[in-house]
Backbone bond lengths (Angstrom), bond angles and torsions (degrees), N, CA, C in turn:
res aa  C-N    CA-C-N  psi(-1)  N-CA   C-N-CA  omega(-1)  CA-C   N-CA-C  phi
1 M - - - 1.453 - - 1.521 109.44 -
2 A 1.302 115.80 140.80 1.453 122.13 -177.83 1.527 110.69 -100.31
3 R 1.325 115.84 176.72 1.459 122.52 -176.13 1.532 112.65 -54.85
4 E 1.331 118.16 -41.00 1.456 121.16 -179.87 1.526 110.71 -61.65
5 D 1.331 116.77 -38.93 1.463 121.29 178.18 1.527 110.63 -67.13
6 I 1.325 116.21 -39.76 1.459 121.15 178.60 1.526 109.73 -65.06
7 A 1.326 117.26 -45.22 1.465 121.46 -179.75 1.525 111.53 -61.18
8 A 1.319 117.30 -28.86 1.465 120.19 178.19 1.527 111.58 -71.95
9 L 1.320 117.18 -17.25 1.464 121.30 -177.53 1.516 114.11 -91.99
10 I 1.323 117.68 -25.46 1.467 121.46 -171.13 1.530 110.89 -125.16
11 P 1.330 117.30 162.27 1.464 118.83 179.94 1.527 113.87 -75.28
12 H 1.307 118.75 -14.95 1.465 122.28 -178.00 1.525 109.97 -74.24
13 Q 1.326 116.15 122.09 1.457 120.48 -175.13 1.528 111.00 -123.63
14 G 1.325 115.60 168.10 1.461 120.64 -179.74 1.512 111.01 57.17
15 G 1.315 116.28 -138.43 1.460 121.50 -179.10 1.515 113.95 -64.48
16 M 1.347 117.45 -18.85 1.465 119.52 179.30 1.524 112.77 -79.36
17 C 1.307 118.92 -8.35 1.462 120.99 170.10 1.524 105.68 -82.88
18 L 1.327 116.47 98.20 1.464 121.84 -167.20 1.526 114.50 -83.24
19 W 1.325 118.38 -28.30 1.465 120.87 -177.34 1.522 110.68 -90.94
20 E 1.340 116.12 142.08 1.462 121.17 -175.24 1.522 114.65 -111.11
21 H 1.334 118.03 -24.08 1.467 120.37 -176.36 1.519 110.18 -145.45
22 I 1.333 115.72 133.78 1.458 120.61 168.96 1.521 106.59 -90.53
23 V 1.308 116.39 118.43 1.463 121.70 -179.74 1.524 109.78 -80.69
24 E 1.331 116.05 -48.48 1.457 121.42 177.87 1.524 108.83 -164.03
25 W 1.324 115.15 159.76 1.457 119.85 174.73 1.516 109.46 -161.36
26 D 1.327 114.31 155.07 1.452 121.84 170.40 1.525 106.87 -144.09
27 D 1.306 118.51 -166.57 1.457 120.53 -173.69 1.532 113.27 -66.74
28 T 1.319 118.69 -21.91 1.467 120.12 -176.01 1.522 114.60 -111.20
29 R 1.335 118.55 -15.45 1.464 118.74 -175.99 1.517 111.67 -149.33
30 I 1.341 113.95 161.97 1.462 121.19 176.48 1.525 108.16 -142.40
31 V 1.328 115.36 146.45 1.465 122.58 174.08 1.526 107.02 -126.50
32 L 1.337 116.25 126.63 1.462 122.39 179.21 1.522 109.22 -130.31
33 E 1.346 115.67 160.27 1.465 121.60 176.44 1.520 110.27 -134.70
34 T 1.339 115.42 155.68 1.455 121.45 178.39 1.521 111.77 -160.26
35 D 1.318 114.45 159.17 1.464 122.40 169.64 1.529 110.03 -119.22
36 S 1.330 117.65 12.95 1.465 121.40 -174.99 1.523 113.31 -64.85
37 H 1.323 117.58 -18.43 1.470 120.04 179.74 1.529 112.10 -65.84
38 R 1.327 117.29 -19.55 1.470 120.90 179.50 1.529 112.79 -95.47
39 A 1.319 117.84 -8.63 1.469 121.04 -176.59 1.529 110.26 -65.66
40 L 1.311 115.60 128.43 1.462 120.11 -179.88 1.522 112.08 -65.60
41 D 1.337 117.34 -24.15 1.464 120.91 178.89 1.530 112.99 -98.41
42 N 1.329 117.78 16.23 1.464 120.79 176.09 1.530 107.79 -57.96
43 P 1.336 118.62 121.42 1.465 120.54 -174.42 1.524 114.36 -66.91
44 L 1.313 118.23 -11.34 1.457 120.97 178.25 1.529 112.64 -86.62
45 R 1.323 117.23 -8.88 1.466 120.87 179.63 1.523 111.39 -66.66
46 A 1.326 115.05 145.97 1.466 122.26 172.45 1.521 107.04 -139.19
47 N 1.326 116.31 132.57 1.472 121.25 -178.79 1.530 111.20 54.38
48 D 1.336 115.43 41.76 1.469 123.30 177.80 1.527 114.17 63.74
49 R 1.343 118.19 18.86 1.464 121.25 179.69 1.528 109.48 -130.88
50 L 1.308 115.68 158.23 1.462 121.87 176.21 1.527 107.88 -123.49
51 R 1.304 115.72 112.46 1.467 121.58 -177.36 1.534 111.55 -74.94
52 A 1.310 115.80 150.35 1.460 121.56 178.85 1.526 112.15 -62.84
53 I 1.319 118.37 -27.13 1.468 120.94 178.59 1.533 110.84 -55.50
54 H 1.323 116.57 -27.07 1.465 119.87 179.74 1.529 112.44 -70.61
55 L 1.318 117.35 -11.21 1.463 119.12 174.48 1.530 110.99 -63.63
56 C 1.328 117.47 -20.12 1.469 119.89 173.18 1.525 110.38 -63.25
57 E 1.329 117.63 -38.91 1.466 121.00 175.73 1.529 110.70 -66.24
58 Y 1.321 116.81 -39.13 1.460 119.98 175.85 1.537 110.09 -60.33
59 G 1.324 116.69 -43.93 1.465 120.57 178.10 1.518 112.06 -63.37
60 A 1.342 116.72 -43.09 1.462 121.02 -179.97 1.531 111.01 -64.38
61 Q 1.327 117.16 -39.08 1.467 119.15 178.04 1.519 111.42 -67.28
62 A 1.314 117.81 -33.84 1.467 120.22 175.93 1.526 109.74 -62.20
63 M 1.334 116.44 -40.10 1.460 121.27 176.47 1.532 110.43 -61.58
64 A 1.327 116.69 -44.22 1.464 121.05 -179.00 1.521 111.35 -63.16
65 V 1.324 117.05 -42.10 1.466 120.73 178.62 1.522 109.54 -62.76
66 H 1.332 116.65 -45.61 1.464 120.31 -179.73 1.529 110.92 -62.68
67 G 1.326 116.74 -44.02 1.454 120.04 178.99 1.519 112.42 -60.67
68 A 1.333 116.47 -39.72 1.471 120.50 178.73 1.528 111.21 -66.98
69 L 1.317 116.95 -40.50 1.463 119.81 178.11 1.525 111.04 -64.93
70 R 1.326 116.62 -39.54 1.472 120.79 179.49 1.526 111.34 -67.55
71 A 1.328 117.48 -32.48 1.461 121.35 -177.34 1.528 112.64 -78.16
72 A 1.325 117.79 -23.08 1.467 122.08 -174.47 1.527 110.65 -55.32
73 P 1.323 117.25 142.34 1.460 128.00 11.21 1.534 113.46 -86.58
74 R 1.341 117.60 -0.76 1.467 119.33 176.63 1.524 109.40 -73.62
75 Q 1.310 115.75 161.44 1.463 122.40 174.15 1.532 108.30 -74.44
76 A 1.311 117.51 132.95 1.462 120.93 176.83 1.523 109.49 -66.64
77 R 1.323 115.33 144.77 1.468 119.56 177.25 1.520 109.76 -75.19
78 P 1.334 117.16 141.03 1.470 119.74 177.75 1.520 110.84 -61.99
79 G 1.318 115.34 147.95 1.451 120.67 179.10 1.514 111.31 -134.55
80 M 1.337 114.60 162.42 1.455 120.91 177.87 1.532 108.00 -128.92
81 L 1.327 115.24 125.96 1.458 120.82 176.76 1.521 108.09 -65.76
82 V 1.338 117.17 122.89 1.465 120.17 -176.18 1.521 113.40 -119.42
83 S 1.333 117.66 -12.41 1.453 118.25 -176.22 1.522 110.84 -156.61
84 L 1.313 115.10 137.31 1.467 123.27 168.59 1.520 106.57 -122.66
85 R 1.325 117.21 133.99 1.465 120.94 -177.62 1.519 110.23 -135.42
86 S 1.315 114.25 147.68 1.474 122.46 173.84 1.524 112.27 50.64
87 V 1.334 116.98 37.59 1.463 120.89 -179.60 1.533 108.84 -82.62
88 T 1.326 115.26 131.36 1.464 121.53 176.66 1.525 109.04 -129.16
89 F 1.328 114.76 150.42 1.455 122.02 -179.98 1.523 108.86 -127.35
90 A 1.328 116.31 143.28 1.460 121.37 179.82 1.524 112.44 -90.23
91 R 1.323 117.24 -12.64 1.468 121.47 -177.14 1.518 109.19 -157.12
92 D 1.330 116.20 172.25 1.461 121.00 -178.42 1.523 113.25 -88.62
93 Y 1.329 117.47 -35.59 1.465 122.71 -176.22 1.525 109.85 -127.51
94 I 1.348 115.53 152.83 1.467 119.44 -179.22 1.518 113.57 -125.03
95 D 1.338 118.89 -5.73 1.466 121.14 -175.97 1.522 112.76 -66.91
96 D 1.327 118.00 -19.43 1.461 120.83 -178.30 1.531 113.12 -96.03
97 L 1.325 117.64 6.90 1.464 120.86 178.13 1.525 109.71 -78.62
98 M 1.302 117.15 115.92 1.460 121.66 176.47 1.526 108.14 -79.49
99 G 1.311 116.58 139.26 1.453 120.05 -178.60 1.518 111.10 95.49
100 S 1.299 115.17 171.03 1.467 122.11 -172.63 1.516 113.11 -78.43
101 L 1.334 114.17 153.20 1.456 122.14 166.06 1.520 107.01 -92.23
102 R 1.323 116.05 146.52 1.468 121.82 177.24 1.514 107.69 -130.40
103 V 1.316 116.19 135.73 1.457 120.64 175.76 1.517 109.41 -118.24
104 E 1.318 115.21 142.96 1.459 121.66 165.79 1.516 105.31 -121.64
105 A 1.320 116.48 117.63 1.457 122.55 177.41 1.522 107.95 -113.49
106 I 1.326 115.37 131.97 1.463 121.55 -177.46 1.519 109.14 -120.58
107 C 1.322 116.08 126.57 1.464 121.61 178.17 1.532 108.24 -75.42
108 L 1.326 116.25 114.20 1.459 122.13 -179.62 1.523 112.12 -88.63
109 Q 1.339 115.79 -30.58 1.458 121.64 -177.64 1.516 108.16 -157.44
110 S 1.327 115.59 137.63 1.454 120.34 178.04 1.517 108.48 -140.36
111 A 1.331 116.16 122.72 1.458 122.25 178.65 1.522 108.30 -131.86
112 E 1.313 116.64 179.14 1.461 120.30 -178.24 1.520 112.03 -61.77
113 T 1.325 117.40 -32.82 1.466 120.29 -174.05 1.519 114.68 -112.69
114 S 1.330 118.24 -1.89 1.466 118.53 -177.25 1.524 111.57 -158.61
115 Q 1.327 113.33 161.63 1.466 121.23 173.82 1.525 107.76 -142.07
116 Q 1.325 115.77 146.90 1.459 121.48 173.57 1.520 108.39 -127.73
117 Y 1.319 115.35 138.05 1.457 122.57 -178.38 1.522 110.32 -133.13
118 S 1.310 115.07 153.95 1.463 120.78 162.06 1.524 105.79 -105.82
119 F 1.334 116.33 150.29 1.455 119.52 176.12 1.522 109.11 -139.18
120 K 1.317 114.59 146.38 1.456 122.12 175.43 1.516 107.26 -136.26
121 I 1.329 115.97 122.54 1.458 121.62 -179.85 1.521 107.59 -110.81
122 T 1.332 115.45 125.51 1.463 120.40 -177.06 1.525 110.74 -121.45
123 H 1.309 113.92 159.30 1.462 122.79 174.48 1.518 106.43 -136.52
124 N 1.328 116.82 120.85 1.470 122.02 -176.96 1.529 111.96 49.79
125 G 1.320 116.38 40.35 1.457 121.62 176.93 1.516 115.43 81.83
126 E 1.324 118.44 -6.69 1.465 122.54 179.13 1.526 109.57 -98.02
127 V 1.312 117.53 138.33 1.459 121.29 179.61 1.529 109.85 -70.73
128 A 1.337 115.82 125.00 1.469 121.75 175.64 1.525 110.53 -96.41
129 A 1.336 117.01 -34.84 1.463 122.39 178.41 1.517 108.53 -161.35
130 E 1.324 114.94 151.47 1.455 120.26 173.16 1.517 109.03 -156.18
131 G 1.317 115.33 156.49 1.454 120.18 179.84 1.511 110.91 172.95
132 R 1.329 114.11 -166.47 1.461 121.44 177.96 1.518 108.52 -127.63
133 A 1.335 115.68 152.55 1.463 120.92 -179.82 1.515 109.53 -143.20
134 A 1.341 114.97 149.14 1.457 121.12 177.26 1.528 109.39 -124.61
135 V 1.323 115.14 144.23 1.457 123.60 -179.03 1.522 108.81 -127.60
136 L 1.327 116.22 133.86 1.465 120.92 168.86 1.510 108.24 -93.21
137 L 1.319 116.78 133.30 1.454 122.65 -178.92 1.519 110.88 -101.41
138 K 1.322 115.60 143.36 1.455 121.09 176.98 1.527 108.41 -69.16
139 L 1.325 115.57 134.54 1.465 120.21 178.57 1.526 110.03 -68.80
140 P 1.339 116.98 144.96 1.465 118.46 177.09 1.522 110.39 -63.73
141 S 1.332 115.91 145.98 1.468 119.20 -179.44 1.495 112.15 -92.43
């Protein structure tokens, strides 16, 4: 799946749709790749740099893509990121990394009102960031 397909699954549009390719996915995990961290018009940039802390947004978007794929053909319920835990970063900035970023996000828990994931973002096989995140889901009306 390409970026346009990903953008159709999540509310993040334009430059805020950070992932460009779904490599693989199943009911418990997803792997995506992107080069958006090098884009000069990346909306997360400040002072011409992209901080590693923004990899949390990359991880959260991977969760959103996975949740939308799992919900299909129904529309995925909107969610709000409420917790980040045990997040570590290997560097301060990521805009100078040549080559693609890759994420593996694993669904640790999924209930009617929440989901928890672990995520690991790598560059050339080296871990750039990893951690866990929780999302509260809007109840069906």
